[in-house]
N, C-alpha and C positions, 0 to 999 in steps of 0.2 A: 471449634472452626482451626484446621492449619492452614497458615497460608502457605503458596508456592513459591520458591525462590527462580521466577520467570526472569532472566538475567536476560540480554538481548547475547547476541555470538558478538565474538571478540576476531573473529576471523580474519579481518582488515586493522586491526588497532593498528598497526606500526603506521601502516600507507594514512590511515584515520588519523594518527595523532599529528602527520607530518603536515597534512592539509588542515586540520584542526583548529579551532579556533582559545586562545585563553579570555574567560571573560574578566579574568580581573587577577591581579598577582596573588589572591585571597582564592584563587578556584582550583579544582583538580583539573585535569586533562578534558579539556572541551572538543567531543569525537564530532565526525560527522561535517558536510562540506557547507552546512549553514552557518551562519553569522548569528552569534548573540545579537538581542538588541542592542544601540550603542546607547540609549539615551532613554529616559522615562520608564512606564515602566518593564519590569523584567531586566533591566541594564542593572548592573549590580551600584549597588550605593558608595557613598565615598567616606563611610567610616571605617576607621582601622577593628578589623577582627580579634579580641583576645579570645587564648587559648580556653577551652568551656570550662566553667565553675561547674566540679563535681563534688555529690557530695551523697549518703549512704543516709534510708530513712526507712526503717520497721514499720509497715503497716499491714493491718489483716495476717497477722503472723507471717509475715514474708519480707523480705529484705528488698528494695528497691533501690536502684541506683538511679541521678536525676541529672540530669544536665544543663548547664544556663547558658545558652550561645551571648551574648555578649560583647556593644561595642568597648575598647580599653575603655575611651572615658564617656564614662553615662552622670552628667552634672544634675541631672535631678531624674526622679523617677519616670521611666520610659512605659511607651504602651506596651501590651507581651500577648504573646500569642503561645498558647497550652500546647504540646504537640500527642498524639499518642502515636504507637508505633502499628504496624503489622504484628500477627503472630509469628514470633523469633526472626524477628528482625532487630538490631539495636539503635539505639538514637543514631549512631556515628554512619547507621547505614541511608539515613535522610540529611547525611552530615550538607552536603553543600545546600541545598536547602535551607540549613537552617543556618549557615552561615551568610547565606546571602540578607536571608531578614535582618541579622545581625548586622549587616551591612549599611543597610537602610535604617537602623537605630532603632530598631525594635529588638525587644528583648524576647527570648525564643528559650522555654522551657517544655526539654521533653524528661518521658520516667519512663524507664526501662521495666515496665512492670514484671513481675511474675504470673506465665499464662496460665493461670484458673480459672476457668470459661465463669466461675460464679463469682470471682472478686474482683473480678480486673476494672469493672467501673469504680469501686468503693478504692480502690489501690490506685486509681488517679485523681481521684478527686481530693484525698488526703495527703496524696505528693505533691499536686498541684496547690495545696491551703501550706504545706508545711513551707514550700518552695518558696512563696510568697511572704511568710511570717519570717523566714529567714535573712531574706534579700530585701527587705521594703523601702531600699536605698535603690534598688534597681526595678524592683515589680511595681505597676499601675495598676492596681485591681479595676481602676474605674474606668480602664479600655482594656478589654480583650477579644482576645480569638481565642478557639478550639478549632485545631488543625488534626487532622490525621488518617491516616489510612489502612482500609482494611477492619482487621479486628478493632484496633482500634479509634479507628472514624465509627464504627458502629455506634459504638459507647457515647458519644459526644454529645445527642440530644439530651441524653438523660444526666449525664456533667455537668451541662451548661443550664442545665434547670437545677441545677442543687448551686452550682456556682449564684448566678442569677436570681433568680425567684424565692433561695433560703439564704446567700449568704450578701445577697445586695452587690457582689461584683456586674463589671459593667452599664456603672450609670451612668458612662460618659462614651457610649460604644462597646455594641457585642457582637462577634459573629464566629458561624460554626464554616466550614471548609473540610469539607468530606468527604475522604478520594478512596473510590468506590468499598463503602459503609458496609461489614456483614451486619447481624441483628442486634440490637440494643436489649436486648434480655429487662434490662431495669426500669424502662419505662413501662408505666401504666398509664392504661385508657384516662382516669382521674387528669395526671400530671400532665398530659395532652388538649387536656379540658383545660387545663389552667395555664397553659405554654405561656410565657413571654411575646409579645407579638413584634417587638423592636428590638426582637435580634433577628442579624441578615442572613441567609444561608444558602449556602454553595453544594449540592451536590454531584459530583465529578468523577464520571466513568469515562471507561475505555471500549474502544470497536473493539480491541481483540482481544480482549479480558474475557476468558473465558469460567472463568473460579466462579462467582455468587450470580445466582441467578438475576436478574434485571429487576425483578419483580419484587426481591426486598426493599434496592434502594429506590424504588416508587413506592412501595408503604412508605419509609421513611420519610419522602420528598410531601409527598399529599398529605399525612396524618398530622403534620406540624402545621400551626395556624397562622403561617405568616403571610401577608400581604401577595401576589404574585409579585410586585415591584420589587419587593425586597426577597426573594429569592428566585434560585435558576440552576433549574438540571444540565448538567454541558457533558457534552462526551467530543473526546478525543478520537482523531481520525489516524491513521498510519498513513505513512507515504515515502515513497520511495523517491530516493534524489542520485546523482550520479552514482550509483551502486550502493549505497550506503544505506539500510532498512531504517526507517524513525517509527518503532514500532508502539504502538498505543495500547500497551499489554499491561500487567499487574505488577511490574514494575518498575512501574512508574507509580510516584516518583521518587524512588529510592535512587540515589545518587552518590552512594559513598559505602565504604566497606566490604566490596563486594556484591552487592545490591542495587542492581539497576545500573544503568550506564548516565553520563552526562552529558547532555544534548541540545540539543535546539530544543526539542518535545518540552524538554523542562522549562526551559527560559519563556516559550513564548505561552506554554501550556498550563502551566503551575506558578512560577516565580511572579508573571505579568501578573494572574488572572488576582493569584492573592495578594499583591501588592496592593493592586486597586482598590478590590474591597476592602483591605484595610485603611487606604486612604478616604475612600467615602464613608466609611464608618465611623472613625475617628473625626475627618477632618473636615466631615460634609462637602470634600468635593466632587461633583459632579460628573468630571475627567473617568474617577473612581467607580461612579457607577458606570459609566459605559460599558467601560473596558473588562467592568466583571459581572453585573446586573444587568446589561444594556440591552435585555430582550431580543436578541438578534442583531442588532446594529454593525457594521461593517467593523465599527471599533472595537467592538467584544469578540468578536467570531473570527478575523483574520489574525494569520498565524505565522508572518513573515512568507515563506515561500514553502511552506507544508499546506496540507490541507486544513479550510477553515474548520473549524469545530463547529458542532452544531450545540444548541442552544434551544432550551424551551421552557414552556413554564404546564405543561401536559403533556408529560414524556407516557414512551408505552410500550411494552417489551415488544418482541421480536421471537414473532410466532415460529417454533422447530425448532430451538434452540436447546440444547442440550447444557447442563451446565456443573461442575462437579459439584456446587453445592446447592443444590433448587431450594426453591420457595416453598414449598411443602414439607420439608425436609422437618423431621418431629420434632426439631431442634429449638423451630422455629415458633415462637407464641401466639403468632399474626397468621400462622398457617393456613386459618379458613379463609381466609382475603387473599391466598393468591390467586382464585380464578378470578375475582373483581378485574383485573386489568387484561382479561381474555377475550373480550368482547369487540374492542375496536384494534383497530392495523397502525403500527407507528404514522408518524408522518416522514411523505417525502423531503429529500434536500432537493433542494431548487440548485440550479448548474448555471442556465442561461435562459435570456437575461435577466440580469439583475444588478444591482447595486449603480442606478442612475443610468446603462448602458444606454446608448446612443444606436439606433438601428436600424439602418439602408441595409437594401430595400424591407419593404410594410410587409412585409410576410415573415416574420424573423422562426431562425429555428427556435423549439422550446425543447430543454433540454433537463431532465430531473432523473436521482439516483431509485433505483426500482425500492420494490418494499416487497418484501419477503412473502409470496401466497395469494400477492395480490393477482386479481383478473383483469382489471379495467381501473384508468382513472376517471375522476372529474375533472377539468378543466376549467376555471374561471379566469377569461380576460376582461377585464372593465377598465376605463377612465377615471381619473382622477380629478376631483372637482379641485376650486381653491384653497379648501380649506385642509388639505389632504386628503380626505377621506374616499374612498372609494364611491362610482357612481354606481346607484343599487338600481338603475333604473336602465340602463345602459349595459347590456353583455356581448361581450365576442365570441368567435370559436365556434365549437361543437361543444356539446355535454360530454361524452364520455369516448371512452380513445380504450379500446385493449389493448391489452400488455402486449400479444401479437404484435396488435396494429401499429405500438411504438417501438418494438424490436428490443426490450426489454425484457422476453421468457427466455434470455439462455444469459447462464449465471456469465459475469462479469460483464455483462452488456450496460448499458445507460440508455434511459428512454428518449428517445427523441421523436418528435413530431414538427408537422411543418401544416401552419393553418391551411385548409383552402380558398380561403377569401384573404383580400389585402385589409390592414388593419387602418383608419386612420391618419392621416401626414399631419405632420407636427403636433401630438401631442402625449402627456405625460399620462401612461399606463402602469396598472400593475397586475399582476398573476401571480394564483396560487393552486394546487394542486391537492386530492386527496384519492388515496387509495380503497379501493372496494372488493371483496369478493363476493362468492354465492351465500355465503353466509355472517361476513362479517363487513363493517364501514370504519373506514380509515379516519382519521384525525386532522385538519385541514391543516398545511404544511406551512411556514415563515413567510411573508410574502414579498415577491421580487418585483423592481420597478425599472420600467426601459421607457427612452423616449422615444419616436419615433419620428423619422429624418428623410428628406429625400423624392424622388422619383421610384414608380414600380420600374425595375429591370427587367424582370424576367415574368413570367408567369404563376409560375412556385415559387421565385422567390431565391433562386439559387441557379447556379449553373457548374 
């Protein structure tokens, strides 16, 4: 697979550098008007970062170059994150990410493999093992993360299987962070059946990435027998702020060496999440779980001034989208499964009311993002019981809303609906949406929680 270098435009570079932010003395120029996190996950660490330690290693008949990004002072072997670049992108193409990990005290090991589709996985495994053998004072193989992008990310499932199941790595914690993964040609059904259940997993995708068919990503996510609480399918979404485009495209998380740019999309959408995942995996910190695997809670999905990310345990493809590398390509050994994901529409993304918003008056405006090809939407609104569960015996509102009736049949328009009746006064409520069409039904969205208060001011709730 060829990975295209989809960099964001630099037409406003000088202006943006003037108002941009520098994340740390170690960081490259930080573009865009949104500041990086000043503390917590995603903010740069306190460790001074050494120049990468680089060595060559011949494996599978190819000369690999391995780069190790690490703090200047490493008193004992540290938790280590092994990175697999995308096709035709060097390790330094992800240099800002790798330096960020080192600033947090981790060891980041990256292999510039030689692009040969039949041998990449073997090269990666051999290179990572060679690095650990050569630098045991740096690398703790008991605490490992496997991270990668595009072609490199696709092979992480089989690489992780070999390192964890066959070599005993990750005995004190292991995770996979798979960013826009291509196909893993080396994983077999027998390996999937025997896959370690205690590996944490994030499959990380991008709203405007039209490279690889989402069904390929979904196959990887759903094939791995990891509990839902320990895996998450995440989508970053593009945003435009003060004339600067934060593009959720295939060049995320490229942050150096001419590949991609370094901005708040990286800080909040990549750096924050992988650091939180590492903290949960290696230290059991539940705040790390909340911000990485958090099942759609506010702590996980909020992206500062950028649009909230979308997370789910039940991903679905977007109908009608054409990709450069479709799921049914002859190269895909699981192409017969592509149609498995065509029978349901994806979940809607709720806009308002959500996140315990107080609503006054009692007939609020419900807003959600449309689903492609949906003809109608099922709306559920229920009161919350004292235990936090919906009251399944009570429902408000209408059972079905047409896309035309919600005003979301036009491209670029959000769906908007006002209930024809008032909701109960002073009550905690929850709502969710499902898209449907004549041939398909969608999956339920995440739930939005809100609280009603006050008195009815207008018959329809608005003036």
